ZATIRO-262385 format. One record per residue (C-alpha): y, z negated, x negated; residue in three letters. Coordinates in pm, whole numbers, plus 50000, padded with zeros to 5 digits. Example, Ala and Ser with C-alpha at 12.3 -4.5 7.8 and 13.67 -1.06 7.14 Angstrom:
# ZATIRO-262385
495504922048770ala;498944928648633ser;
This chain:
# ZATIRO-262385
509694791752514met;508334804452182gly;510514827451974ile;508064856552005trp;507944853752384lys;511724852752389gln;511914884252180ile;509364902752394val;511094893352716arg;514504900752567phe;513484936052472leu;512064942352819his;515184932653012leu;516134955253297gly;512704971353340arg;511774950253642ser;514914930553714ser;514224929854087ser;511034910054036arg;511984889153733arg;515074867353682pro;517364876853395his;516454859953067leu;519954845753031leu;519584829253372glu;516534810453247gln;518304795352948leu;519274758652987pro;522924752753061ser;524974734552797pro;524784696952834gln;527964678652924thr;529164652852677asn;529414616152766pro;532934602452812pro;534964592952505asn;532954616552277gln;534404647552113pro;533384681352246ser;530904701552036pro;532044731951839pro;532644763452046pro;529224779351971leu;526564752852000gly;526214735351665arg;528074761951471leu;531254749551308thr;532704784551275ile;535404792951530pro;534394816351809thr;536974842351711glu;535444845951363ile;531944848651506ile;533054876551737leu;534774894351450met;531484893351259ile;529484906951550thr;531754937451574lys;530734947351220lys;526984945251282leu;524664972851397asp;522344966251691lys;519284953751496pro;521364930151282ser;523334918551585leu;520134911151774leu;518754890451485cys;522064872251463phe;522094864751834ala;518554850951829leu;519624822351603thr;520824802051902cys;521054805752279gln;524834802852292thr;525214832152055leu;522874851852273lys;525134846352571arg;528204857352378tyr;526644887852215cys;524484900652498phe;525874893452843pro;523864923752951lys;520504937952852ser;520154956952526leu;518384989952477asn;517154998352127leu;516165032852009ser;512865036651826ser;514595036651488ser;516665005951583glu;513544987751701gln;511854995551369thr;514854982451176glu;514964951251395phe;511294943051338leu;511654949250965leu;514414923050963leu;512224898551155leu;509374904650911glu;511454888550637lys;511474855550830asp;508024857650993ala;505834847250703ala;502504851650881lys;503244886451012tyr;503644921050866tyr;505274951651017phe;503004979951129cys;504655014151101his;501925030251310phe;502425011151636cys;505874996451555val;504844960151602lys;504484928351401leu;500844919151339his;499404887151191pro;497674889750855trp;494684869250739tyr;493734856650394ala;490094865850461cys;491064902750436trp;491174898650060phe;487574887350022asp;486054914449802his;482444903649834ser;481794938049986gln;484644957549831asn;486914950450126leu;486154922950375ser;484554934250699arg;486754908550864asp;489714931350797phe;488214960150993tyr;487304936951280thr;490644919451315lys;492904949251253ile;491184968651529gly;492054941351778asp;495774947551763his;496384981651606cys;494575012051738arg;496995038151608met;496115037251239met;494245067051100asn;491995051050837trp;491215083050651phe;494845091150590his;496135056450512his;493675043650256phe;494655045849892ser;491925038849636leu;490005018549898ser;493054997149978ile;494355000250336pro;498105001450375tyr;498344967750559pro;496704949150270leu;498974965550016ala;502014957150229arg;501054920450263val;500764917649884val;504154933749830met;505734912450105asn;504864882049898arg;506604897949601his;509764906849796phe;510044878350049tyr;508264848349899gly;504854832349848ala;504314823650216ser;504534860450319his;501314872350157gly;498754868049883val;498994871449507cys;498454905949361val;495514891849161asp;493534890649487lys;493164928449468leu;490994925349156ala;487334932349225his;484244949349085arg;482184977749231asp;478734984049087gln;476045009649160leu;472635012048995thr;470585044148999his;467035032548939ser;465595067748925ser;467835077148631cys;467955042348473cys;471745041248452trp;474495020448607thr;478025028148713ser;480615000848754ser;484324999948828arg;486454969448752asp;489834968148924trp;493044950548818glu;496424949948993ala;499984943148881arg;503484945249021ile;505884960948773ile;509494970648850asp;508824964149222asp;505954989349214gln;502324981649291met;500134992649001met;496344994948985leu;494045000248690ser;490305004548681ser;487695006848410thr;484805029648504ile;481645026148296thr;478755050848323leu;475605046748122gly;473365047547949pro;473035085347998leu;469945097247809arg;469915133647918asp;471725159848121ser;469975148348438glu;471945115948435gly;475255134248409leu;474265158848682arg;473405129448905thr;476875115048852val;478445147848961ile;476035153949249lys;476295119349406thr;480085120249405gly;480115084449277ser;482885092349029leu;486405098849154ser;489515088448965leu;491815095249258cys;491685116549573arg;492095148049365his;490225142449037leu;486525142149115thr;483615146548877ala;483515183748958glu;487065187248824val;486945160748553leu;483935169948341phe;484535207748320pro;488155200848224his;487205178047935his;484195198447822gln;481865168947763ile;480275174347420pro;476855190547399thr;475405159347238gln;476135139647553val;474765166747781ile;471525168647583leu;471285131247531gly;470855135247155ser;471915107246923gln;475285110646751pro;475975119746392asp;479715116046357his;480875118846721phe;482525088246876ala;485715080647073gln;486605117147090arg;488565118847414leu;491285092747376gln;494345112647488ser;496035103547817val;495695128848097asn;497525129348429ser;496755141248779cys;499245168848869pro;499215157749234ile;499535119549249cys;500655091349020met;497365087148832thr;496875086848453asp;493605081548270tyr;491855083147934cys;488185087647846ile;486125071047575asp;482575082847498ile;480295062747269asn;476635058547187trp;475645023347290lys;472125010247254gly;469775037947368asn;472145061947541gly;475625075647587trp;478235054847769thr;481255071247929ile;484205047947986glu;487175059848189ile;490305038548225ile;492585048348512thr;496155038348592tyr;497685042848937his;501135037549086met;501195031349461leu;504925024749501gly;506784996549672gly;504674998949991ile;507784998350210arg;506665028150416ser;503395047650445pro;505535079150448trp;506825073750093asp;505745102249866trp;504005079449615thr;501715065249883trp;501265098250066leu;500065116449755ala;497725088149658met;496385082050009ala;495275118250043tyr;497355140150264phe;496035173250125pro;498655195950281asp;501605173950181lys;500175167949833ala;499945205349764val;503475212049891lys;505105184249687ile;502795176849392pro;503665153549110arg;504185180748852his;507035194749066lys;508745161249109gln;511965152948919pro;512035133348594ser;510225100248592gly;506885115348695his;505895131148363gln;502355128548219pro;501635094148078gly;504405075948266ile;501975055248475val;500105044048163arg;503485035148014his;504475014748321met;501214995348315trp;501614986447948ser;504954969048007lys;503064936348060leu;500814941647758asp;501474931847398asp;502234967947305his;504094992947523thr;502505027247543phe;504855056547480his;505065078647792pro;503195109547680lys;500185128347808gly;498865161247940glu;498325175348287trp;494795181248406val;494355218648465ala;496295224548785gln;494195253548907leu;491015233048942glu;492865204349109gly;494625226549361leu;491415245349441asn;489805211749508cys;492685203049743leu;492455236249929arg;488795229049994phe;489775194950129ala;492395210250358val;489875235150498glu;487325207350546arg;489895185950729thr;490825214650961lys;487185222751034ser;486415186751130thr;489695180651314gly;
């Protein structure tokens, strides 16, 4: 019997005992030893005395004890002569322990099960592979996509990447697989927008960075198109409607006039007051128009739970983000800290300094999102 079938049947003991024999009754009885051969150790192939094993089991909680008992059938008989009932929290803890040994599975917090993961999920030929949406729907129907995407990365993909980091190479894919490029061309305005993504793991935290390039912008119509189409969003909270008024894009760029002395004017680091996003803007005249380049830095956390604040704020829970925004968090969340974290793997480390984006505009944007969510709910 496969290990997964054993686990499933083990956790369902007692629910239909009248129709199904007890799992322990189905286990093969210990084989007798031929004459003139020494008896095996007390617990199967274990060389540890039974008394010590039982002393260990008394110190374990239910999830750990269950994992321990599943290592061999004899231990299972000793530890669980009767059926075992796990609470929801104990079942979660048990499956999280199994996840560390089940390299091809990841734990789903939404349906409290172990699901298989597939390498084809990380094919970014169309931003995120359609295969992911197809396969994930086959075995998890409790995930709310809108609430559990962070910067176009679903929580399961982020968890698989971090499982590799925490548990070993066989448990997931390399963080480099999250790198991809999004590009959009507006033929009517003769300009292109692109976004190049990179990913790193620093201090057990998943970090993302993107370089957004807009241009060439020859007149105000191009900039208005950027804002109107909604194609520019640094995070769930900093959209073009908030970003450009805050930075007061110079008149030369709005009018499309050629520069005299203006270049690289907006180099300071700014930070979202809601989530762990930092960014800086560079505006230059290139060729026959203005080019706006925005570099973003994002911290998604350790991806150990979708209910962690870092993921919640980034994945867009408007009501929770407003109640516990970044600018009200304790030390370690100050402006510029995400840019500083990202630079730890660069040649030069950036000093953690920056400025908040005007909170009023950001919070107004969030209130609109809350109202929109309620109206469509």
